[in-house]
C-alpha positions as a Markdown table, in Angstrom:
| # | Residue | x | y | z |
|---|---|---|---|---|
| 1 | Met | 9.4 | 8.5 | 42.5 |
| 2 | Asp | 9.9 | 6.1 | 44.9 |
| 3 | Arg | 10.2 | 2.5 | 43.7 |
| 4 | Thr | 13.3 | 1.8 | 46.1 |
| 5 | Glu | 11.9 | -1.4 | 47.7 |
| 6 | Glu | 10.8 | -3.0 | 44.1 |
| 7 | Thr | 14.3 | -2.0 | 42.6 |
| 8 | Arg | 16.2 | -3.5 | 45.2 |
| 9 | Arg | 14.2 | -6.8 | 45.1 |
| 10 | Leu | 14.7 | -7.0 | 41.4 |
| 11 | Lys | 18.3 | -6.0 | 41.3 |
| 12 | Arg | 19.1 | -8.8 | 44.0 |
| 13 | Ala | 17.4 | -11.4 | 42.0 |
| 14 | Phe | 19.2 | -10.4 | 38.8 |
| 15 | Ala | 22.7 | -10.4 | 40.7 |
| 16 | Ser | 22.0 | -14.1 | 41.8 |
| 17 | Arg | 24.3 | -16.6 | 40.0 |
| 18 | Asp | 21.6 | -19.2 | 40.2 |
| 19 | Gly | 18.8 | -18.8 | 37.7 |
| 20 | Thr | 15.7 | -17.1 | 38.8 |
| 21 | Phe | 12.1 | -16.4 | 37.7 |
| 22 | Cys | 10.3 | -13.1 | 38.6 |
| 23 | Cys | 6.7 | -12.0 | 38.3 |
| 24 | Leu | 5.6 | -8.2 | 38.0 |
| 25 | His | 1.8 | -7.4 | 38.0 |
| 26 | Gly | -0.6 | -4.7 | 38.6 |
| 27 | Arg | -3.0 | -2.3 | 37.1 |
| 28 | Arg | -2.0 | -0.6 | 33.7 |
| 29 | Arg | 0.0 | 2.5 | 33.8 |
| 30 | Cys | 1.3 | 2.1 | 37.3 |
| 31 | Gly | 4.8 | 1.9 | 36.1 |
| 32 | Lys | 5.6 | -1.9 | 35.8 |
| 33 | Ser | 7.3 | -1.3 | 32.4 |
| 34 | Arg | 9.5 | 1.6 | 33.5 |
| 35 | Leu | 10.6 | -0.1 | 36.6 |
| 36 | Leu | 11.7 | -3.3 | 34.6 |
| 37 | Gln | 13.5 | -1.0 | 31.9 |
| 38 | Glu | 15.2 | 1.0 | 34.5 |
| 39 | Thr | 16.4 | -2.3 | 36.5 |
| 40 | Leu | 17.4 | -4.6 | 33.9 |
| 41 | Pro | 21.2 | -4.7 | 33.2 |
| 42 | Pro | 21.3 | -3.5 | 29.4 |
| 43 | Lys | 24.4 | -5.7 | 28.6 |
| 44 | Arg | 23.0 | -8.9 | 29.5 |
| 45 | Ser | 19.1 | -8.3 | 29.0 |
| 46 | Ile | 16.6 | -8.9 | 26.3 |
| 47 | Tyr | 13.3 | -6.9 | 26.7 |
| 48 | Tyr | 10.3 | -7.9 | 24.5 |
| 49 | Val | 6.9 | -6.3 | 24.7 |
| 50 | Ala | 4.2 | -8.6 | 23.4 |
| 51 | Asp | 1.2 | -7.7 | 21.3 |
| 52 | Glu | -1.9 | -9.3 | 19.9 |
| 53 | Ser | -0.4 | -10.6 | 16.8 |
| 54 | Glu | -0.3 | -14.3 | 15.7 |
| 55 | Pro | 2.0 | -16.7 | 17.6 |
| 56 | Ala | 4.2 | -17.1 | 14.5 |
| 57 | Leu | 4.8 | -13.4 | 14.3 |
| 58 | Gln | 5.2 | -13.0 | 18.2 |
| 59 | Arg | 8.2 | -15.7 | 18.0 |
| 60 | Ala | 9.7 | -13.9 | 14.9 |
| 61 | Ala | 9.5 | -10.6 | 16.7 |
| 62 | Leu | 11.1 | -12.1 | 19.8 |
| 63 | Ala | 13.7 | -14.0 | 17.9 |
| 64 | Arg | 14.7 | -10.5 | 16.4 |
| 65 | Ala | 14.9 | -9.1 | 19.9 |
| 66 | Val | 16.9 | -11.8 | 21.0 |
| 67 | Ser | 19.6 | -11.4 | 18.0 |
| 68 | Gln | 20.7 | -8.3 | 19.5 |
| 69 | Met | 22.4 | -10.5 | 22.3 |
| 70 | Leu | 22.8 | -13.5 | 20.1 |
| 71 | Pro | 23.4 | -12.7 | 16.5 |
| 72 | Gly | 21.8 | -15.0 | 14.1 |
| 73 | Phe | 19.0 | -16.0 | 16.5 |
| 74 | Glu | 16.3 | -14.3 | 14.2 |
| 75 | Gln | 17.5 | -16.3 | 11.1 |
| 76 | Val | 15.9 | -19.5 | 12.2 |
| 77 | Ala | 12.0 | -20.1 | 11.9 |
| 78 | Tyr | 10.8 | -21.4 | 15.1 |
| 79 | Pro | 7.5 | -23.7 | 14.6 |
| 80 | Asp | 6.7 | -23.4 | 18.1 |
| 81 | Trp | 7.5 | -21.7 | 21.6 |
| 82 | Ser | 9.5 | -24.9 | 22.7 |
| 83 | Ser | 12.1 | -24.8 | 19.9 |
| 84 | Leu | 12.7 | -21.0 | 20.5 |
| 85 | Met | 13.0 | -21.6 | 24.1 |
| 86 | Asp | 15.4 | -24.5 | 23.9 |
| 87 | Arg | 17.4 | -22.4 | 21.6 |
| 88 | Trp | 17.6 | -19.7 | 24.2 |
| 89 | Leu | 18.5 | -21.9 | 26.9 |
| 90 | Arg | 21.4 | -23.6 | 24.8 |
| 91 | Asp | 23.0 | -20.4 | 23.4 |
| 92 | Ala | 22.6 | -17.7 | 26.2 |
| 93 | Ser | 25.3 | -17.0 | 28.4 |
| 94 | Pro | 25.0 | -17.3 | 32.2 |
| 95 | Gly | 23.4 | -14.5 | 33.9 |
| 96 | Ser | 21.3 | -13.4 | 30.9 |
| 97 | Ile | 17.9 | -12.1 | 31.4 |
| 98 | Leu | 14.8 | -12.6 | 29.3 |
| 99 | Ala | 12.2 | -10.1 | 30.1 |
| 100 | Leu | 8.7 | -10.7 | 28.5 |
| 101 | Asp | 6.6 | -7.6 | 29.1 |
| 102 | Glu | 2.4 | -7.8 | 28.3 |
| 103 | Phe | 3.0 | -11.7 | 28.9 |
| 104 | Pro | -0.9 | -12.1 | 29.0 |
| 105 | Tyr | -1.1 | -11.4 | 25.1 |
| 106 | Leu | 1.3 | -14.2 | 24.7 |
| 107 | Ala | -0.6 | -16.6 | 26.8 |
| 108 | Asn | -3.9 | -15.7 | 25.3 |
| 109 | Ala | -2.8 | -16.5 | 21.8 |
| 110 | Ser | -0.6 | -19.6 | 22.9 |
| 111 | Pro | -2.4 | -21.2 | 26.1 |
| 112 | Glu | 0.4 | -23.9 | 26.0 |
| 113 | Leu | 3.1 | -21.3 | 26.7 |
| 114 | Pro | 3.1 | -21.4 | 30.7 |
| 115 | Ser | 3.4 | -24.9 | 30.8 |
| 116 | Ile | 6.6 | -24.5 | 28.3 |
| 117 | Leu | 8.1 | -21.8 | 30.6 |
| 118 | Gln | 7.8 | -24.1 | 33.4 |
| 119 | Lys | 10.3 | -26.4 | 31.8 |
| 120 | Thr | 12.3 | -23.3 | 30.8 |
| 121 | Val | 12.5 | -22.1 | 34.4 |
| 122 | Asp | 13.5 | -25.7 | 35.7 |
| 123 | Arg | 16.4 | -25.8 | 33.3 |
| 124 | Ala | 17.5 | -22.3 | 33.4 |
| 125 | Ala | 18.3 | -22.6 | 37.2 |
| 126 | Gly | 21.0 | -25.0 | 36.2 |
| 127 | Lys | 22.4 | -22.5 | 33.4 |
| 128 | Gly | 22.1 | -19.3 | 35.7 |
| 129 | Leu | 19.6 | -17.6 | 33.3 |
| 130 | His | 16.9 | -15.4 | 34.4 |
| 131 | Leu | 13.3 | -15.2 | 33.3 |
| 132 | Val | 10.9 | -12.1 | 34.0 |
| 133 | Leu | 7.2 | -11.9 | 33.2 |
| 134 | Cys | 5.3 | -8.7 | 33.3 |
| 135 | Gly | 1.6 | -7.9 | 32.6 |
| 136 | Ser | -1.4 | -5.9 | 33.4 |
| 137 | Ser | -3.8 | -8.7 | 33.6 |
| 138 | Gln | -3.9 | -9.2 | 37.5 |
| 139 | Arg | -6.1 | -12.2 | 37.0 |
| 140 | Met | -4.0 | -13.9 | 34.6 |
| 141 | Met | -0.5 | -12.9 | 36.1 |
| 142 | Gln | -1.6 | -13.8 | 39.8 |
| 143 | Gly | -2.9 | -17.2 | 38.3 |
| 144 | Leu | 0.2 | -17.9 | 36.7 |
| 145 | Val | 2.3 | -17.8 | 40.1 |
| 146 | Leu | -0.2 | -18.0 | 43.0 |
| 147 | Asp | -2.8 | -20.7 | 41.7 |
| 148 | Ala | -1.5 | -24.0 | 43.0 |
| 149 | Ser | -2.7 | -25.8 | 39.9 |
| 150 | Ala | -0.7 | -23.2 | 37.7 |
| 151 | Pro | 2.4 | -24.8 | 35.8 |
| 152 | Leu | 4.6 | -21.9 | 37.3 |
| 153 | Tyr | 3.3 | -22.0 | 40.9 |
| 154 | Gly | 6.0 | -22.1 | 43.5 |
| 155 | Arg | 8.8 | -21.2 | 41.0 |
| 156 | Ala | 9.1 | -17.6 | 41.4 |
| 157 | Arg | 11.7 | -15.9 | 43.4 |
| 158 | Glu | 10.0 | -12.4 | 43.3 |
| 159 | Ile | 6.5 | -11.7 | 42.8 |
| 160 | Ile | 5.9 | -7.9 | 42.8 |
| 161 | His | 2.7 | -6.3 | 42.8 |
| 162 | Val | 3.4 | -2.9 | 41.3 |
| 163 | Thr | 0.7 | -0.6 | 43.0 |
| 164 | Ala | -0.1 | 3.0 | 42.6 |
| 165 | Leu | 2.3 | 5.7 | 44.3 |
| 166 | Glu | 1.3 | 7.2 | 47.5 |
| 167 | Ala | -0.2 | 10.8 | 47.6 |
| 168 | Gly | 3.0 | 12.4 | 49.1 |
| 169 | Trp | 4.7 | 12.1 | 45.7 |
| 170 | Val | 2.2 | 13.8 | 43.7 |
| 171 | Ser | 3.6 | 17.2 | 44.6 |
| 172 | Glu | 7.0 | 16.6 | 43.2 |
| 173 | Ala | 5.6 | 15.0 | 40.1 |
| 174 | Leu | 3.3 | 17.9 | 39.3 |
| 175 | Lys | 5.3 | 20.7 | 40.9 |
| 176 | Cys | 2.5 | 21.7 | 43.2 |
| 177 | Lys | 2.6 | 24.9 | 44.8 |
| 178 | Ser | 1.3 | 24.0 | 47.8 |
| 179 | Pro | 0.1 | 20.9 | 50.0 |
| 180 | Met | -3.6 | 21.7 | 49.4 |
| 181 | Glu | -2.9 | 22.0 | 45.5 |
| 182 | Ala | -1.3 | 18.5 | 45.8 |
| 183 | Leu | -4.3 | 17.2 | 47.6 |
| 184 | Ser | -6.7 | 18.6 | 44.7 |
| 185 | Ala | -4.4 | 17.0 | 42.2 |
| 186 | Phe | -4.3 | 13.6 | 43.8 |
| 187 | Ala | -8.2 | 13.9 | 44.3 |
| 188 | Val | -8.3 | 13.6 | 40.3 |
| 189 | Trp | -5.3 | 11.5 | 39.3 |
| 190 | Gly | -4.9 | 9.2 | 42.4 |
| 191 | Gly | -1.4 | 7.6 | 42.6 |
| 192 | Val | -1.1 | 6.3 | 38.9 |
| 193 | Pro | 2.4 | 7.7 | 37.6 |
| 194 | Arg | 1.3 | 7.8 | 34.0 |
| 195 | Tyr | -1.7 | 9.9 | 34.8 |
| 196 | Trp | 0.7 | 12.3 | 36.5 |
| 197 | Glu | 3.0 | 12.3 | 33.5 |
| 198 | Leu | 0.0 | 13.2 | 31.4 |
| 199 | Ala | -1.2 | 15.8 | 33.6 |
| 200 | Ala | 2.2 | 17.5 | 34.0 |
| 201 | Asp | 1.9 | 18.5 | 30.3 |
| 202 | Phe | -0.5 | 21.0 | 31.4 |
| 203 | Glu | -0.2 | 24.3 | 33.4 |
| 204 | Ala | -2.9 | 23.3 | 35.8 |
| 205 | Thr | -5.4 | 20.5 | 36.5 |
| 206 | Trp | -8.5 | 21.7 | 35.1 |
| 207 | Pro | -7.1 | 22.2 | 31.6 |
| 208 | Ala | -5.7 | 18.6 | 31.9 |
| 209 | Val | -9.0 | 17.4 | 33.2 |
| 210 | Arg | -10.6 | 18.9 | 30.1 |
| 211 | Asp | -8.3 | 17.4 | 27.4 |
| 212 | Leu | -7.5 | 14.1 | 29.0 |
| 213 | Val | -10.6 | 13.1 | 30.7 |
| 214 | Leu | -13.7 | 15.1 | 29.5 |
| 215 | Asp | -12.9 | 15.2 | 25.9 |
| 216 | Pro | -14.3 | 12.0 | 24.3 |
| 217 | Ala | -10.9 | 12.0 | 22.2 |
| 218 | Gly | -8.8 | 12.2 | 25.6 |
| 219 | Val | -6.4 | 9.5 | 26.4 |
| 220 | Leu | -8.1 | 8.8 | 29.7 |
| 221 | His | -11.8 | 9.5 | 28.8 |
| 222 | Asp | -12.4 | 5.6 | 28.3 |
| 223 | Glu | -9.9 | 4.5 | 30.9 |
| 224 | Pro | -12.1 | 2.5 | 33.2 |
| 225 | Arg | -13.4 | 0.2 | 30.6 |
| 226 | Arg | -9.8 | -0.7 | 29.6 |
| 227 | Leu | -9.0 | -1.4 | 33.2 |
| 228 | Leu | -11.8 | -3.6 | 33.6 |
| 229 | Leu | -11.2 | -5.2 | 30.4 |
| 230 | Asp | -7.8 | -6.5 | 31.8 |
| 231 | Asp | -9.4 | -8.6 | 34.4 |
| 232 | Ile | -13.2 | -9.1 | 34.1 |
| 233 | Arg | -15.2 | -10.9 | 31.8 |
| 234 | Asp | -18.4 | -9.1 | 32.4 |
| 235 | Thr | -17.3 | -5.7 | 32.3 |
| 236 | Ala | -21.0 | -4.4 | 31.7 |
| 237 | Gln | -22.1 | -5.7 | 35.2 |
| 238 | Ala | -18.7 | -4.5 | 37.0 |
| 239 | Ser | -19.2 | -1.1 | 35.3 |
| 240 | Ser | -22.6 | -0.8 | 36.5 |
| 241 | Ile | -21.6 | -1.7 | 40.0 |
| 242 | Met | -18.9 | 1.0 | 39.9 |
| 243 | Ala | -21.3 | 3.7 | 38.5 |
| 244 | Leu | -23.7 | 3.1 | 41.2 |
| 245 | Ile | -21.0 | 3.3 | 44.0 |
| 246 | Gly | -19.6 | 6.5 | 42.5 |
| 247 | Gln | -22.9 | 8.1 | 42.5 |
| 248 | Gly | -23.9 | 7.2 | 46.1 |
| 249 | Cys | -25.2 | 3.7 | 46.4 |
| 250 | His | -22.9 | 2.1 | 49.0 |
| 251 | Arg | -24.9 | -0.7 | 50.5 |
| 252 | Leu | -25.2 | -4.1 | 48.7 |
| 253 | Ser | -29.1 | -4.0 | 49.1 |
| 254 | Glu | -29.1 | -0.5 | 47.1 |
| 255 | Ile | -26.9 | -1.7 | 44.6 |
| 256 | Ala | -28.9 | -4.9 | 44.0 |
| 257 | Gly | -32.0 | -3.0 | 44.0 |
| 258 | Arg | -30.9 | -0.5 | 41.3 |
| 259 | Ile | -29.3 | -3.2 | 39.0 |
| 260 | Gly | -32.5 | -5.4 | 39.3 |
| 261 | Lys | -30.6 | -8.6 | 40.7 |
| 262 | Pro | -30.3 | -10.5 | 43.9 |
| 263 | Ala | -27.8 | -9.2 | 46.3 |
| 264 | Thr | -26.2 | -13.0 | 46.5 |
| 265 | Ser | -25.6 | -12.8 | 42.8 |
| 266 | Leu | -23.4 | -9.6 | 43.3 |
| 267 | Ser | -21.0 | -11.1 | 46.1 |
| 268 | Arg | -18.6 | -12.5 | 43.5 |
| 269 | Pro | -18.2 | -9.5 | 40.9 |
| 270 | Leu | -17.7 | -7.3 | 44.2 |
| 271 | Gln | -15.1 | -9.5 | 45.5 |
| 272 | Arg | -13.3 | -9.4 | 42.3 |
| 273 | Leu | -13.4 | -5.6 | 42.2 |
| 274 | Met | -12.0 | -5.5 | 45.7 |
| 275 | Glu | -9.2 | -7.9 | 44.8 |
| 276 | Leu | -8.3 | -5.6 | 42.0 |
| 277 | Gly | -8.2 | -2.7 | 44.4 |
| 278 | Phe | -11.0 | -0.7 | 42.6 |
| 279 | Val | -13.5 | -1.2 | 45.5 |
| 280 | Arg | -13.2 | -1.4 | 49.1 |
| 281 | Arg | -15.5 | -2.8 | 51.9 |
| 282 | Glu | -15.9 | -0.7 | 55.0 |
| 283 | Cys | -17.6 | -1.3 | 58.2 |
| 284 | Pro | -17.5 | 0.8 | 61.4 |
| 285 | Phe | -14.4 | 0.4 | 63.9 |
| 286 | Gly | -14.7 | -2.4 | 66.1 |
| 287 | Leu | -17.3 | -4.4 | 63.9 |
| 288 | Ser | -16.4 | -7.5 | 61.8 |
| 289 | Glu | -16.9 | -7.2 | 58.0 |
| 290 | Lys | -19.1 | -10.3 | 58.5 |
| 291 | Asn | -21.7 | -7.7 | 59.9 |
| 292 | Thr | -23.2 | -7.5 | 56.5 |
| 293 | Lys | -26.1 | -4.8 | 57.8 |
| 294 | Arg | -23.3 | -2.3 | 58.7 |
| 295 | Thr | -21.0 | -2.9 | 55.5 |
| 296 | Val | -20.7 | -0.3 | 52.8 |
| 297 | Tyr | -18.9 | -0.3 | 49.6 |
| 298 | Arg | -16.8 | 2.6 | 48.1 |
| 299 | Ile | -14.5 | 3.3 | 45.1 |
| 300 | Ala | -11.0 | 3.0 | 46.3 |
| 301 | Asp | -9.0 | 4.8 | 43.6 |
| 302 | Pro | -9.5 | 8.7 | 43.3 |
| 303 | Phe | -9.5 | 8.9 | 39.7 |
| 304 | Leu | -11.9 | 6.1 | 39.3 |
| 305 | Leu | -14.1 | 7.8 | 41.7 |
| 306 | Phe | -13.8 | 10.8 | 40.0 |
| 307 | Trp | -14.6 | 9.3 | 36.6 |
| 308 | Tyr | -17.7 | 7.4 | 37.9 |
| 309 | Arg | -19.2 | 10.4 | 39.7 |
| 310 | Tyr | -18.5 | 13.1 | 37.1 |
| 311 | Val | -17.7 | 11.4 | 33.5 |
| 312 | Gln | -19.9 | 8.2 | 33.5 |
| 313 | Pro | -23.3 | 10.1 | 34.2 |
| 314 | Asn | -22.4 | 12.9 | 31.6 |
| 315 | Arg | -21.0 | 10.9 | 28.6 |
| 316 | Ser | -24.0 | 11.9 | 26.3 |
| 317 | Arg | -23.4 | 15.7 | 27.2 |
| 318 | Leu | -19.6 | 15.3 | 26.7 |
| 319 | Glu | -20.2 | 13.6 | 23.4 |
| 320 | Ala | -22.3 | 16.9 | 22.4 |
| 321 | Lys | -19.2 | 19.0 | 23.2 |
| 322 | Glu | -20.4 | 20.2 | 26.5 |
| 323 | Ala | -17.3 | 19.8 | 28.4 |
| 324 | Leu | -17.2 | 23.4 | 29.6 |
| 325 | Arg | -20.6 | 23.1 | 31.1 |
| 326 | Ile | -19.7 | 19.7 | 32.8 |
| 327 | Gln | -16.8 | 21.5 | 34.1 |
| 328 | Glu | -19.0 | 23.7 | 35.9 |
| 329 | Val | -20.9 | 20.9 | 37.2 |
| 330 | Ile | -17.9 | 19.4 | 38.6 |
| 331 | Ala | -16.5 | 22.7 | 40.0 |
| 332 | Asn | -20.0 | 22.9 | 42.3 |
| 333 | Ser | -19.2 | 19.7 | 44.1 |
| 334 | Phe | -15.6 | 19.2 | 43.6 |
| 335 | Gly | -14.9 | 20.4 | 47.2 |
| 336 | Gln | -17.2 | 17.7 | 48.4 |
| 337 | His | -15.1 | 15.1 | 46.3 |
| 338 | Val | -11.8 | 16.3 | 47.6 |
| 339 | Gly | -13.0 | 16.0 | 51.1 |
| 340 | Gly | -13.9 | 12.6 | 50.7 |
| 341 | Val | -10.1 | 11.9 | 49.5 |
| 342 | Trp | -8.9 | 14.1 | 52.4 |
| 343 | Glu | -10.5 | 11.7 | 55.0 |
| 344 | Asp | -9.1 | 8.6 | 53.2 |
| 345 | Leu | -5.6 | 10.2 | 53.3 |
| 346 | Ala | -6.1 | 11.4 | 56.9 |
| 347 | Arg | -6.7 | 7.6 | 57.8 |
| 348 | Ala | -3.8 | 6.3 | 55.6 |
| 349 | Ala | -1.4 | 8.6 | 57.5 |
| 350 | Val | -2.2 | 7.6 | 61.0 |
| 351 | Pro | -0.2 | 4.5 | 61.0 |
| 352 | Arg | 2.8 | 6.3 | 60.0 |
| 353 | Met | 2.8 | 9.2 | 62.5 |
| 354 | Val | 3.4 | 9.7 | 66.2 |
| 355 | Ile | 0.2 | 11.3 | 67.6 |
| 356 | Ala | 0.1 | 12.5 | 71.3 |
| 357 | Gly | 3.4 | 10.4 | 71.6 |
| 358 | Arg | 1.7 | 7.2 | 70.5 |
| 359 | Glu | 1.8 | 4.8 | 67.5 |
| 360 | Trp | -1.4 | 3.8 | 66.0 |
| 361 | Thr | -3.2 | 1.1 | 64.0 |
| 362 | Ser | -4.8 | 1.5 | 60.6 |
| 363 | Pro | -7.9 | 3.5 | 61.5 |
| 364 | Gln | -11.4 | 3.2 | 60.0 |
| 365 | Arg | -14.7 | 5.4 | 60.0 |
| 366 | Trp | -17.3 | 5.1 | 62.7 |
| 367 | Trp | -21.0 | 5.5 | 62.3 |
| 368 | Gly | -24.2 | 4.4 | 64.1 |
| 369 | Phe | -25.8 | 5.5 | 67.3 |
| 370 | Asp | -23.8 | 7.1 | 70.2 |
| 371 | Thr | -24.3 | 6.3 | 73.9 |
| 372 | Asn | -27.3 | 8.8 | 74.0 |
| 373 | Gly | -29.1 | 6.9 | 71.2 |
| 374 | Lys | -28.3 | 9.6 | 68.5 |
| 375 | Glu | -26.8 | 9.3 | 65.2 |
| 376 | Leu | -23.0 | 9.7 | 65.4 |
| 377 | Glu | -20.2 | 9.8 | 62.5 |
| 378 | Cys | -16.6 | 9.9 | 63.0 |
| 379 | Asp | -14.0 | 10.1 | 60.3 |
| 380 | Val | -10.9 | 8.8 | 61.9 |
| 381 | Val | -11.1 | 6.0 | 64.7 |
| 382 | Ala | -8.1 | 3.7 | 65.7 |
| 383 | His | -6.4 | 2.2 | 68.6 |
| 384 | Ser | -2.8 | 2.6 | 69.9 |
| 385 | Thr | -0.4 | -0.2 | 69.2 |
| 386 | Asp | -0.3 | -0.9 | 73.0 |
| 387 | Gly | -4.2 | -1.2 | 73.0 |
| 388 | Lys | -4.6 | 1.5 | 75.7 |
| 389 | Ala | -5.6 | 4.6 | 73.8 |
| 390 | Leu | -8.2 | 5.5 | 71.3 |
| 391 | Leu | -7.8 | 8.0 | 68.5 |
| 392 | Val | -10.7 | 9.9 | 67.4 |
| 393 | Gly | -10.3 | 12.1 | 64.4 |
| 394 | Glu | -12.3 | 14.7 | 62.2 |
| 395 | Ala | -10.9 | 15.6 | 58.7 |
| 396 | Lys | -11.8 | 19.1 | 58.1 |
| 397 | Met | -11.4 | 21.1 | 54.7 |
| 398 | Asp | -11.5 | 24.5 | 56.5 |
| 399 | Leu | -10.2 | 25.4 | 60.0 |
| 400 | Ser | -9.6 | 28.8 | 60.8 |
| 401 | Pro | -7.3 | 29.7 | 63.8 |
| 402 | Lys | -10.2 | 31.4 | 65.7 |
| 403 | Thr | -12.1 | 28.1 | 65.6 |
| 404 | Val | -9.6 | 25.6 | 66.6 |
| 405 | Gly | -10.6 | 25.5 | 70.2 |
| 406 | Val | -14.2 | 25.3 | 69.8 |
| 407 | Thr | -13.7 | 22.5 | 67.0 |
| 408 | Leu | -11.4 | 20.5 | 69.2 |
| 409 | Glu | -13.7 | 20.8 | 72.2 |
| 410 | Asn | -16.7 | 19.6 | 70.3 |
| 411 | Leu | -14.7 | 16.8 | 69.0 |
| 412 | Arg | -13.9 | 15.7 | 72.5 |
| 413 | His | -17.5 | 15.6 | 73.3 |
| 414 | Lys | -18.3 | 13.4 | 70.4 |
| 415 | Ala | -15.5 | 11.1 | 71.4 |
| 416 | Glu | -16.9 | 10.8 | 74.7 |
| 417 | Arg | -20.2 | 9.5 | 73.3 |
| 418 | Leu | -18.4 | 7.1 | 71.0 |
| 419 | Pro | -19.5 | 3.5 | 72.0 |
| 420 | Pro | -16.3 | 2.0 | 71.6 |
| 421 | Ala | -14.4 | 4.6 | 73.8 |
| 422 | Lys | -15.6 | 3.0 | 77.1 |
| 423 | Ser | -13.0 | 0.3 | 76.3 |
| 424 | Phe | -10.0 | 2.3 | 76.5 |
| 425 | Glu | -8.1 | 4.3 | 79.3 |
| 426 | Val | -7.1 | 7.2 | 77.2 |
| 427 | Ile | -8.8 | 9.2 | 74.4 |
| 428 | Val | -6.9 | 11.4 | 72.0 |
| 429 | Ser | -8.9 | 13.8 | 69.8 |
| 430 | Val | -7.2 | 15.2 | 66.6 |
| 431 | Ile | -8.5 | 17.5 | 63.9 |
| 432 | Phe | -6.9 | 17.0 | 60.4 |
| 433 | Thr | -7.2 | 20.1 | 58.4 |
| 434 | Ala | -6.7 | 20.8 | 54.7 |
| 435 | Glu | -6.7 | 24.6 | 55.5 |
| 436 | Lys | -3.1 | 25.8 | 54.3 |
| 437 | Ser | -3.0 | 28.5 | 56.5 |
| 438 | Gln | -3.5 | 26.5 | 59.5 |
| 439 | Pro | -0.3 | 26.5 | 61.9 |
| 440 | Arg | 1.1 | 23.1 | 62.4 |
| 441 | Thr | 2.1 | 23.9 | 66.3 |
| 442 | Asp | -1.6 | 23.7 | 67.5 |
| 443 | Ala | -2.0 | 20.7 | 69.8 |
| 444 | Gly | -4.5 | 18.4 | 68.3 |
| 445 | Val | -4.2 | 19.6 | 64.8 |
| 446 | Ile | -2.5 | 17.9 | 62.0 |
| 447 | Ser | -2.3 | 19.9 | 58.7 |
| 448 | Val | -2.4 | 18.5 | 55.0 |
| 449 | Gly | 1.5 | 19.1 | 54.7 |
| 450 | Asp | 1.8 | 16.8 | 57.7 |
| 451 | Val | -0.2 | 14.1 | 56.0 |
| 452 | Met | 1.3 | 14.3 | 52.7 |
| 453 | Ala | 4.8 | 14.4 | 54.2 |
| 454 | Ala | 4.0 | 10.9 | 56.0 |
| 455 | Leu | 2.5 | 9.5 | 53.0 |
| 456 | Arg | 5.8 | 9.1 | 51.1 |
């Protein structure tokens, strides 16, 4: 899997003769620990994973880990974190690396620890020692290094946000037989590496969904709650917002009405969900997000969208061992779910492709009234990087060779009626098709294979 850039940055930091401080953060199961373990030089590194035990037990466990590099380190009882870190600074050899994974557990139990580590980082620079903090609580990890009032603010050489992998890698991870199969798998698991690892143990997607997600004892059955617990205090409200969006309430007024609260009271929780990458805000191409009347909210992550669309509303039936019946329910509308993900992937691929000899900015959807006053929706709208051309695209799940010409012609007529089109010299119309048999040579047609290849 591709973590080339993150690996390069970490190795560069660890190769420095000066002491460095690095911070890794991101949602759980995205591979932070794996990245760290595979990047740390084994002969000069201490890697410690914290848990929720008492501070004295944590210090004893860390001392045992450090003793692998510094024999006898664990034979001392450290009454506080200052004494342990002072000993590390005094005895560790230049170039040594101390990596503390799941750091939020330590900081929750010992609120004084960030201030102690501030002094450690400052003193380590003079000795050529390295400190790495890693954690899944994005709120806490970002606060440690990005909040101007935090003790460690401004001291990190590398702040690496470990995100989900892109769709193009899922085929390799799950050994998919076709780009369409990869698209369907991504529509369930998204880009989270750990989900791919779990799913890879099954012969197909649906047995994996049944055991991992639908089964109340499944590893991922309660995954959204765990994700929200990492970063949000009021998980009930956040989960309610996510559930409503997943079930089709996309406007703020709709969400507020269903929850029974003023829309203004939901601004902060929605903003937090967007900061975490769970929800995104959309407005039509060419309009500002400040135009709240045209703004909609959507779940950004395919797995969370799948879970809130299918698992959350059926939890009682799943507890009653009706997983096979729920699977039938899912199958009836799964094509629609995949279609929505396909639209997202088509938009994501556009800035990485040369289409009609031009490069393009990140697309948006467009919806509203056309130049004739009739309702109009477009899946993909972007302008070229030189600002002269407009790309108008449509994402299709099915497109037979016989209908390519008619479909493209209809799209061109639609593009001509698009209000933003009058501001551009050139209009380019493109069909994105998930139909596996669609030949790639058709002008104006981009296949799922092309999109997946771009998203790597």
